[in-house]
SEKEKE-102636 format. One record per residue (C-alpha): residue number from 0; residue in three letters; x, y, z. Coordinates in Angstrom, 1 decimal. Layout:
<pts>
<pt NUM ALA <X Y Z>> ...
</pts>
This chain:
<pts>
<pt 0 MET <118.3 18.1 84.6>> <pt 1 THR <121.4 20.3 84.3>> <pt 2 MET <123.0 21.3 87.6>> <pt 3 ASN <122.4 25.0 88.6>> <pt 4 THR <125.9 26.3 89.3>> <pt 5 GLU <124.8 29.7 90.7>> <pt 6 PHE <125.5 28.6 94.3>> <pt 7 ILE <128.9 27.1 93.4>> <pt 8 ASP <129.9 30.3 91.5>> <pt 9 ARG <128.7 32.6 94.2>> <pt 10 TYR <131.3 31.1 96.6>> <pt 11 GLY <134.0 30.6 94.0>> <pt 12 MET <134.2 26.9 94.7>> <pt 13 LEU <135.1 25.5 91.2>> <pt 14 PRO <137.1 27.8 89.0>> <pt 15 PRO <138.3 26.3 85.7>> <pt 16 GLY <141.1 23.8 86.2>> <pt 17 THR <140.3 22.9 89.8>> <pt 18 ARG <141.5 19.5 91.0>> <pt 19 VAL <138.7 18.2 93.2>> <pt 20 LEU <138.9 15.3 95.7>> <pt 21 VAL <135.4 14.0 96.5>> <pt 22 ALA <134.8 12.5 100.0>> <pt 23 LEU <133.0 9.4 98.9>> <pt 24 SER <131.2 7.2 101.4>> <pt 25 GLY <129.0 5.3 98.9>> <pt 26 GLY <125.8 6.8 100.4>> <pt 27 LYS <123.3 8.6 98.2>> <pt 28 ASP <124.6 12.1 99.0>> <pt 29 SER <128.2 11.5 98.1>> <pt 30 VAL <127.2 9.4 95.0>> <pt 31 TYR <125.0 12.3 93.9>> <pt 32 LEU <127.9 14.7 94.4>> <pt 33 LEU <130.3 12.6 92.4>> <pt 34 HIS <128.0 12.3 89.4>> <pt 35 ARG <127.2 16.0 89.5>> <pt 36 LEU <130.8 17.0 89.6>> <pt 37 LEU <131.6 14.7 86.7>> <pt 38 GLU <128.9 16.5 84.7>> <pt 39 LEU <130.9 19.7 85.2>> <pt 40 ALA <134.3 18.2 84.6>> <pt 41 GLN <134.5 18.8 80.9>> <pt 42 PRO <132.9 22.3 80.7>> <pt 43 ARG <135.0 23.5 83.6>> <pt 44 ASP <138.2 21.5 82.9>> <pt 45 LEU <137.9 19.8 86.4>> <pt 46 ILE <140.0 16.9 87.5>> <pt 47 ILE <138.0 14.6 89.8>> <pt 48 GLY <139.3 12.1 92.3>> <pt 49 ALA <137.6 10.3 95.2>> <pt 50 ALA <138.7 9.3 98.7>> <pt 51 HIS <137.0 6.7 100.9>> <pt 52 PHE <137.6 6.2 104.6>> <pt 53 ASN <136.5 2.9 106.1>> <pt 54 HIS <135.7 3.6 109.8>> <pt 55 MET <135.7 -0.1 110.6>> <pt 56 LEU <132.6 0.4 112.8>> <pt 57 ARG <129.9 -1.7 111.0>> <pt 58 GLY <131.7 -5.0 110.3>> <pt 59 ALA <130.6 -6.6 107.0>> <pt 60 GLU <128.6 -3.5 106.1>> <pt 61 SER <131.7 -1.3 106.2>> <pt 62 GLN <133.5 -3.7 103.9>> <pt 63 ARG <130.5 -3.7 101.6>> <pt 64 ASP <130.7 0.1 101.3>> <pt 65 THR <134.4 -0.1 100.5>> <pt 66 GLU <133.8 -2.6 97.7>> <pt 67 PHE <130.9 -0.7 96.3>> <pt 68 VAL <132.9 2.6 96.2>> <pt 69 ALA <135.8 0.8 94.5>> <pt 70 GLU <133.5 -0.7 91.8>> <pt 71 LEU <131.7 2.6 91.3>> <pt 72 CYS <135.0 4.5 90.7>> <pt 73 ARG <136.3 1.8 88.4>> <pt 74 LYS <133.2 2.1 86.2>> <pt 75 LEU <133.3 5.9 86.2>> <pt 76 GLY <137.1 6.0 85.6>> <pt 77 VAL <137.7 8.0 88.8>> <pt 78 PRO <141.0 7.5 90.7>> <pt 79 LEU <140.2 6.3 94.2>> <pt 80 PHE <142.2 6.6 97.4>> <pt 81 GLU <141.3 4.4 100.4>> <pt 82 GLN <142.2 4.1 104.1>> <pt 83 ARG <141.0 2.0 107.0>> <pt 84 GLY <140.8 3.7 110.4>> <pt 85 MET <140.8 2.2 113.9>> <pt 86 VAL <138.2 4.6 115.2>> <pt 87 LYS <137.3 2.8 118.4>> <pt 88 GLU <140.9 2.5 119.5>> <pt 89 TYR <141.6 6.2 118.6>> <pt 90 ALA <138.5 7.3 120.6>> <pt 91 LEU <139.6 5.4 123.7>> <pt 92 GLU <143.2 6.6 123.4>> <pt 93 HIS <142.3 10.2 123.0>> <pt 94 ARG <139.1 10.1 125.3>> <pt 95 LYS <136.8 11.2 122.5>> <pt 96 GLY <133.3 10.2 121.4>> <pt 97 ILE <133.0 7.9 118.4>> <pt 98 GLU <131.5 10.6 116.2>> <pt 99 GLU <134.2 13.1 117.1>> <pt 100 ALA <137.0 10.5 116.6>> <pt 101 SER <135.5 9.4 113.3>> <pt 102 ARG <135.4 13.0 112.0>> <pt 103 GLU <139.0 13.8 113.1>> <pt 104 LEU <140.4 10.7 111.4>> <pt 105 ARG <138.3 11.1 108.3>> <pt 106 TYR <139.3 14.7 107.7>> <pt 107 ALA <142.9 14.0 108.5>> <pt 108 PHE <142.9 11.3 105.8>> <pt 109 LEU <141.2 13.6 103.3>> <pt 110 GLU <143.6 16.4 103.9>> <pt 111 GLY <146.5 14.1 103.6>> <pt 112 VAL <145.4 12.8 100.2>> <pt 113 ARG <144.6 16.3 99.0>> <pt 114 ALA <148.1 17.5 99.9>> <pt 115 ASP <150.0 14.4 98.7>> <pt 116 GLN <148.1 14.0 95.4>> <pt 117 GLY <148.0 17.7 94.4>> <pt 118 TYR <144.2 18.3 94.7>> <pt 119 HIS <143.1 21.8 95.3>> <pt 120 VAL <139.9 21.2 97.3>> <pt 121 ILE <138.0 18.5 99.1>> <pt 122 ALA <134.3 18.3 98.2>> <pt 123 THR <131.9 17.0 100.8>> <pt 124 ALA <128.3 16.1 100.3>> <pt 125 HIS <126.5 18.2 102.9>> <pt 126 HIS <123.2 19.3 101.6>> <pt 127 ALA <120.2 21.5 102.5>> <pt 128 ASN <118.7 19.0 104.9>> <pt 129 ASP <122.0 18.6 106.7>> <pt 130 GLN <122.1 22.4 107.1>> <pt 131 ALA <118.6 22.5 108.5>> <pt 132 GLU <119.4 19.7 111.0>> <pt 133 THR <122.5 21.6 112.1>> <pt 134 MET <120.6 24.8 112.6>> <pt 135 LEU <118.0 23.0 114.7>> <pt 136 LEU <120.6 21.2 116.8>> <pt 137 ASN <122.5 24.5 117.4>> <pt 138 LEU <119.2 26.3 118.2>> <pt 139 ALA <118.5 23.7 120.9>> <pt 140 ARG <121.9 24.3 122.4>> <pt 141 GLY <121.2 28.1 122.6>> <pt 142 ALA <123.5 29.2 119.8>> <pt 143 GLY <123.6 32.7 118.5>> <pt 144 THR <124.0 34.0 114.9>> <pt 145 LYS <127.2 32.0 114.2>> <pt 146 GLY <125.7 28.7 115.4>> <pt 147 LEU <122.4 29.3 113.5>> <pt 148 ALA <124.5 30.0 110.4>> <pt 149 GLY <125.2 26.3 110.4>> <pt 150 ILE <127.6 24.7 108.0>> <pt 151 PRO <129.8 27.1 105.9>> <pt 152 PRO <129.8 26.6 102.1>> <pt 153 VAL <133.6 27.0 102.1>> <pt 154 ARG <136.0 26.4 104.9>> <pt 155 GLY <139.7 26.5 104.0>> <pt 156 ASN <140.3 23.7 101.5>> <pt 157 ILE <136.8 22.2 102.0>> <pt 158 ILE <133.9 23.0 99.7>> <pt 159 ARG <130.3 22.0 99.9>> <pt 160 PRO <128.9 22.3 96.3>> <pt 161 ILE <125.4 20.9 97.1>> <pt 162 LEU <124.7 22.6 100.4>> <pt 163 ASN <121.7 24.3 98.8>> <pt 164 ILE <120.2 21.1 97.4>> <pt 165 PRO <117.4 19.4 99.4>> <pt 166 ASP <117.4 15.7 100.1>> <pt 167 ALA <114.2 15.2 98.0>> <pt 168 GLU <116.0 16.5 94.8>> <pt 169 ILE <119.0 14.1 95.5>> <pt 170 LYS <116.7 11.2 95.7>> <pt 171 ARG <114.8 12.2 92.6>> <pt 172 TYR <118.0 12.5 90.6>> <pt 173 LEU <119.3 9.1 91.6>> <pt 174 SER <116.0 7.4 91.0>> <pt 175 GLU <115.4 8.9 87.6>> <pt 176 ARG <118.8 7.7 86.4>> <pt 177 GLU <118.7 4.4 88.3>> <pt 178 ILE <122.0 5.2 90.0>> <pt 179 ARG <122.8 2.8 92.8>> <pt 180 HIS <124.2 3.7 96.2>> <pt 181 VAL <124.5 2.0 99.6>> <pt 182 GLU <122.6 2.7 102.8>> <pt 183 ASP <124.3 3.2 106.2>> <pt 184 SER <122.3 1.3 108.8>> <pt 185 SER <123.4 3.6 111.5>> <pt 186 ASN <121.4 6.4 109.9>> <pt 187 GLN <118.3 4.7 111.2>> <pt 188 ASP <119.5 4.7 114.8>> <pt 189 ASP <117.6 7.3 116.7>> <pt 190 GLY <120.1 7.1 119.5>> <pt 191 TYR <122.0 9.8 117.6>> <pt 192 ARG <120.6 13.3 118.1>> <pt 193 ARG <120.9 14.2 114.4>> <pt 194 ASN <118.9 11.1 113.4>> <pt 195 ARG <116.1 12.1 115.9>> <pt 196 ILE <116.0 15.5 114.3>> <pt 197 ARG <115.9 14.0 110.8>> <pt 198 HIS <113.2 11.4 111.5>> <pt 199 GLN <111.0 13.1 114.1>> <pt 200 VAL <111.4 16.9 113.7>> <pt 201 ILE <112.1 17.6 110.0>> <pt 202 PRO <109.0 15.7 108.7>> <pt 203 VAL <106.7 17.8 110.9>> <pt 204 LEU <108.3 21.0 109.6>> <pt 205 GLU <108.0 19.7 106.0>> <pt 206 GLU <104.3 19.1 106.6>> <pt 207 LEU <104.0 22.7 107.4>> <pt 208 ASN <106.1 23.7 104.4>> <pt 209 PRO <107.4 21.2 101.9>> <pt 210 ARG <110.3 23.5 101.1>> <pt 211 PHE <111.4 23.9 104.8>> <pt 212 ALA <114.9 22.5 104.2>> <pt 213 SER <115.6 24.8 101.3>> <pt 214 HIS <114.3 27.8 103.2>> <pt 215 ALA <116.3 26.9 106.3>> <pt 216 ALA <119.5 26.6 104.1>> <pt 217 ALA <118.8 30.0 102.6>> <pt 218 ALA <118.3 31.5 106.1>> <pt 219 ALA <121.6 30.0 107.3>> <pt 220 LEU <123.4 31.7 104.4>> <pt 221 SER <121.8 35.0 105.2>> <pt 222 LEU <122.8 34.7 108.8>> <pt 223 ARG <126.3 33.8 107.8>> <pt 224 GLU <126.6 36.9 105.7>> <pt 225 ASP <125.3 39.1 108.5>> <pt 226 ASP <127.7 37.5 111.0>> <pt 227 GLU <130.7 37.9 108.7>> <pt 228 PHE <129.8 41.6 108.2>> <pt 229 LEU <129.6 42.2 111.9>> <pt 230 GLU <132.8 40.3 112.6>> <pt 231 THR <134.5 42.4 109.9>> <pt 232 MET <133.4 45.6 111.8>> <pt 233 ALA <134.8 44.1 115.0>> <pt 234 ARG <138.1 43.3 113.4>> <pt 235 GLU <138.4 46.8 112.0>> <pt 236 PHE <137.7 48.3 115.4>> <pt 237 LEU <140.4 46.2 117.0>> <pt 238 GLU <142.9 47.0 114.3>> <pt 239 ALA <142.3 50.7 115.0>> <pt 240 HIS <142.0 50.7 118.8>> <pt 241 TYR <143.8 47.6 120.3>> <pt 242 GLN <147.0 48.7 121.9>> <pt 243 GLU <149.6 46.5 123.7>> <pt 244 ASP <147.2 44.3 125.8>> <pt 245 GLY <143.8 45.9 125.7>> <pt 246 VAL <141.3 48.5 124.6>> <pt 247 LEU <139.7 51.6 126.1>> <pt 248 ALA <136.6 50.4 127.9>> <pt 249 ALA <134.6 53.5 126.9>> <pt 250 GLU <135.3 52.9 123.2>> <pt 251 LEU <134.4 49.3 123.4>> <pt 252 SER <131.1 49.9 125.2>> <pt 253 ALA <130.2 52.7 122.7>> <pt 254 LEU <130.1 50.1 119.9>> <pt 255 PRO <126.8 48.6 118.8>> <pt 256 LYS <126.4 45.6 121.0>> <pt 257 PRO <126.6 43.0 118.2>> <pt 258 VAL <130.0 44.4 117.2>> <pt 259 ALA <131.2 44.7 120.8>> <pt 260 VAL <130.3 41.1 121.4>> <pt 261 ARG <132.3 39.9 118.4>> <pt 262 ALA <135.2 42.0 119.4>> <pt 263 LEU <135.2 40.4 122.8>> <pt 264 ARG <135.1 36.9 121.2>> <pt 265 LEU <138.1 37.8 119.0>> <pt 266 LEU <140.0 39.2 122.0>> <pt 267 CYS <139.3 36.1 124.2>> <pt 268 GLY <140.1 33.7 121.4>> <pt 269 SER <137.1 31.6 122.1>> <pt 270 ALA <133.3 31.4 122.1>> <pt 271 LEU <131.7 33.4 124.9>> <pt 272 SER <128.3 32.7 126.5>> <pt 273 ARG <125.8 35.6 126.7>> <pt 274 GLN <126.4 35.8 130.5>> <pt 275 GLN <130.2 36.1 129.9>> <pt 276 THR <129.8 38.9 127.4>> <pt 277 GLU <127.3 40.7 129.6>> <pt 278 SER <129.7 40.5 132.5>> <pt 279 ILE <132.6 41.9 130.5>> <pt 280 LEU <130.6 44.8 129.1>> <pt 281 TRP <129.3 45.5 132.6>> <pt 282 MET <132.9 45.9 133.7>> <pt 283 CYS <133.3 48.7 131.2>> <pt 284 THR <131.0 50.9 133.2>> <pt 285 GLN <132.6 50.3 136.6>> <pt 286 THR <135.1 52.6 138.3>> <pt 287 GLN <136.8 50.0 140.5>> <pt 288 ARG <139.2 47.4 139.1>> <pt 289 ARG <137.5 44.0 138.5>> <pt 290 SER <138.5 40.9 136.7>> <pt 291 LEU <137.0 37.7 135.2>> <pt 292 ASN <138.6 34.4 134.1>> <pt 293 ILE <137.4 33.4 130.7>> <pt 294 TYR <138.6 30.0 129.7>> <pt 295 GLY <142.1 30.8 131.0>> <pt 296 THR <142.2 34.4 129.7>> <pt 297 GLU <142.0 37.0 132.4>> <pt 298 VAL <139.9 40.0 131.5>> <pt 299 ARG <140.3 43.0 133.9>> <pt 300 TYR <139.2 46.6 134.0>> <pt 301 ASP <142.3 48.8 134.8>> <pt 302 GLN <142.9 52.5 134.4>> <pt 303 GLY <139.9 52.8 132.1>> <pt 304 ARG <141.0 50.0 129.8>> <pt 305 LEU <140.0 46.4 129.4>> <pt 306 ILE <143.1 44.2 129.6>> <pt 307 PHE <143.3 40.7 128.2>> <pt 308 GLY <145.9 38.2 129.3>> <pt 309 PRO <147.3 36.6 132.4>> <pt 310 LEU <149.0 38.5 135.2>> <pt 311 PRO <152.5 37.2 136.1>> <pt 312 LYS <152.1 34.1 138.2>> <pt 313 GLN <155.1 35.0 140.4>> <pt 314 ALA <156.5 38.2 141.7>> <pt 315 ILE <159.8 39.5 140.5>> <pt 316 SER <162.5 37.5 142.3>> <pt 317 GLN <164.9 39.7 144.3>> <pt 318 VAL <168.4 39.8 142.9>> <pt 319 ARG <171.5 41.2 144.8>> <pt 320 CYS <173.8 43.3 142.6>> <pt 321 THR <177.2 42.2 143.9>> <pt 322 GLY <180.7 42.0 142.3>> <pt 323 GLU <182.3 44.3 139.7>> <pt 324 ARG <179.6 43.4 137.1>> <pt 325 GLY <176.7 41.2 136.5>> <pt 326 THR <173.3 40.7 134.7>> <pt 327 CYS <169.8 39.4 135.5>> <pt 328 THR <166.3 39.4 134.2>> <pt 329 ALA <163.6 41.0 136.2>> <pt 330 GLY <160.0 41.4 135.1>> <pt 331 ALA <160.0 42.9 131.6>> <pt 332 TYR <163.6 44.0 131.7>> <pt 333 HIS <167.1 42.6 131.2>> <pt 334 ILE <169.4 44.4 133.7>> <pt 335 SER <173.2 44.7 133.8>> <pt 336 TRP <175.5 46.5 136.2>> <pt 337 GLU <179.2 47.4 136.5>> <pt 338 ILE <181.5 49.5 138.7>> <pt 339 GLY <183.3 52.4 137.1>> <pt 340 ARG <183.9 56.1 137.1>> <pt 341 TYR <181.3 58.7 136.2>> <pt 342 SER <182.3 60.7 133.1>> <pt 343 GLY <179.4 63.1 133.0>> <pt 344 GLU <177.2 61.2 130.5>> <pt 345 ILE <173.5 62.0 130.5>> <pt 346 HIS <170.8 59.3 129.9>> <pt 347 ASN <167.5 60.9 129.0>> <pt 348 SER <165.8 57.6 128.5>> <pt 349 PHE <165.9 57.0 132.3>> <pt 350 ASN <166.9 53.4 131.7>> <pt 351 THR <170.6 53.8 132.6>> <pt 352 PHE <171.5 55.0 136.1>> <pt 353 CYS <174.9 56.0 137.5>> <pt 354 LEU <174.6 55.7 141.3>> <pt 355 LYS <177.3 57.3 143.5>> <pt 356 ARG <178.7 54.4 145.4>> <pt 357 GLU <179.5 56.2 148.7>> <pt 358 LYS <175.8 57.2 148.9>> <pt 359 ILE <174.6 53.6 148.5>> <pt 360 LYS <173.4 52.1 151.8>> <pt 361 GLY <174.2 48.4 152.1>> <pt 362 THR <173.5 46.2 149.1>> <pt 363 VAL <171.9 47.2 145.8>> <pt 364 ARG <169.0 44.9 145.0>> <pt 365 ILE <166.5 44.5 142.1>> <pt 366 ALA <163.1 43.7 143.4>> <pt 367 GLU <159.4 44.4 143.0>> <pt 368 LYS <157.6 47.5 144.4>> <pt 369 ARG <156.7 47.5 148.1>> <pt 370 ASP <153.7 49.2 149.7>> <pt 371 GLY <154.7 52.7 150.8>> <pt 372 ASP <157.8 53.0 148.5>> <pt 373 ARG <158.8 56.6 147.8>> <pt 374 ILE <161.4 58.3 145.6>> <pt 375 ARG <162.7 61.8 145.2>> <pt 376 LEU <163.4 61.8 141.5>> <pt 377 ALA <166.3 63.9 140.4>> <pt 378 GLY <165.2 67.2 139.0>> <pt 379 ARG <161.6 67.0 140.3>> <pt 380 ASN <162.1 68.7 143.7>> <pt 381 CYS <159.5 66.6 145.4>> <pt 382 THR <159.1 63.2 147.0>> <pt 383 LYS <156.3 60.9 145.6>> <pt 384 THR <155.1 57.4 146.3>> <pt 385 LEU <155.6 54.9 143.6>> <pt 386 LYS <151.8 54.3 143.6>> <pt 387 ALA <151.2 58.0 142.7>> <pt 388 LEU <153.9 57.9 140.0>> <pt 389 PHE <152.4 54.8 138.4>> <pt 390 GLN <148.9 56.3 138.6>> <pt 391 GLU <150.1 59.5 136.8>> <pt 392 ARG <151.6 57.4 134.1>> <pt 393 LYS <148.4 55.3 134.0>> <pt 394 LEU <150.3 52.0 134.2>> <pt 395 THR <148.1 48.9 134.3>> <pt 396 GLN <148.4 46.4 137.1>> <pt 397 TYR <150.3 44.1 134.7>> <pt 398 GLN <152.8 46.8 133.8>> <pt 399 ARG <153.3 47.6 137.5>> <pt 400 LYS <153.9 44.0 138.2>> <pt 401 MET <156.5 43.7 135.5>> <pt 402 LEU <158.4 46.9 136.5>> <pt 403 PRO <161.5 46.2 138.6>> <pt 404 VAL <162.7 48.6 141.3>> <pt 405 VAL <166.3 49.3 142.1>> <pt 406 ARG <166.8 49.7 145.9>> <pt 407 ASP <169.3 49.6 148.8>> <pt 408 ASP <168.9 49.3 152.5>> <pt 409 ALA <167.7 52.9 152.7>> <pt 410 GLY <165.0 52.7 150.0>> <pt 411 VAL <164.3 53.2 146.3>> <pt 412 LEU <167.3 54.2 144.2>> <pt 413 ALA <165.8 54.1 140.7>> <pt 414 ILE <162.9 52.9 138.5>> <pt 415 PRO <163.3 52.1 134.8>> <pt 416 GLY <161.5 54.7 132.7>> <pt 417 PHE <161.1 57.1 135.6>> <pt 418 GLY <164.6 58.1 136.8>> <pt 419 MET <166.8 57.8 139.9>> <pt 420 ASP <166.7 59.2 143.4>> <pt 421 GLU <168.6 62.5 143.8>> <pt 422 ARG <170.5 61.2 146.9>> <pt 423 CYS <172.8 59.2 144.7>> <pt 424 LEU <173.5 61.8 142.0>> <pt 425 PRO <177.2 61.6 141.1>> <pt 426 GLU <179.8 64.2 140.1>> <pt 427 ILE <182.4 63.7 137.4>> <pt 428 GLY <185.1 61.4 138.6>> <pt 429 ASP <183.0 59.7 141.3>> <pt 430 GLU <183.0 55.9 141.5>> <pt 431 VAL <179.5 54.7 140.5>> <pt 432 MET <177.5 51.6 140.0>> <pt 433 ARG <176.2 51.9 136.4>> <pt 434 ILE <172.9 50.0 136.1>> <pt 435 SER <171.4 49.6 132.6>> <pt 436 CYS <167.8 48.4 132.1>> <pt 437 GLU <166.8 47.1 128.6>> <pt 438 GLU <163.1 46.4 128.1>> 
</pts>
């Protein structure tokens, strides 16, 4: 029975010359995988190695597995790399469950061997029944498309060449060739959720359709392809429309909902519940500013945009500009000042201000905006509140919070990016305080 490599080739798992490290537990699935890859070794010029991680959880049985794997690799002429892991101790130290701790240590070991020994990929023995079990577990948790897509055929350096092979075919192959393997007694413990699915749910579904596992695996792959296509659309939207710290709410809400949901997941950097995505999309239609905290990321509607990221936790600290010269950092700006004579230079960027000293009232300070602040910008012939100026420029609340204001005892003297108050305009030769603001 020659192995069908269509699935392997579809995902580019084993191009000629690949060095493959097999995750070998000694159980039927990994033993099947090892034999199948050895069949492909010569025609594809593959180099096969094996790695065995002893979790030290089943006493003599764990040692039996290690000895079996060592003997199997010796007979097959396959180089073997082994490690023992103190899983219980690791789980206690890092406050993790045994299953999670086992997985972390096992994959860290496998990746270490792969990198140190020059293997290209790690092959694991997940098969079609594992895929079906994962789909059902994720369905029970209320997963969406990504969860129902189950186990990916390829993830980074990890490949799963037999993900389309049902458990029945694995058993038949080993039985016909009288290939030995070991049994993990913990696989019979229905205290584990996956075992309950395997022993109590899958058999019922296979009674309804003997090919259930194969059909479920095929459905998972279709769902994965759909999910990847929609996520690609979401990424393309963000590449075209994401600016600075957010997107226009109207453009996001105009997307097909499956694409908008994936764009939000990418922006928030985490999985979102249906309720969370609905809440964010609802904000897109509101006229008043609102905000939500999503796993430490603040999402807020502001000036027609959805903004992602935290507001400054502290206001700009007030700094007194004293002495002949000095520097400070305030909000999004590095600010410096010095006393000198005005030579008539013009700064069209509105980030350098020459303030006539005799017109300054009291001490010049760098601080945040206050309610009711006003400025009569030079050349504008009108007095406006800072709030109105910021609204005209459509600054977000975050940008306003990070914008320092130059003031004295009489009021606002200057604002970076906007200009200075006309009351302190100098003439050539006047003594000035020259303030430079670098974003």
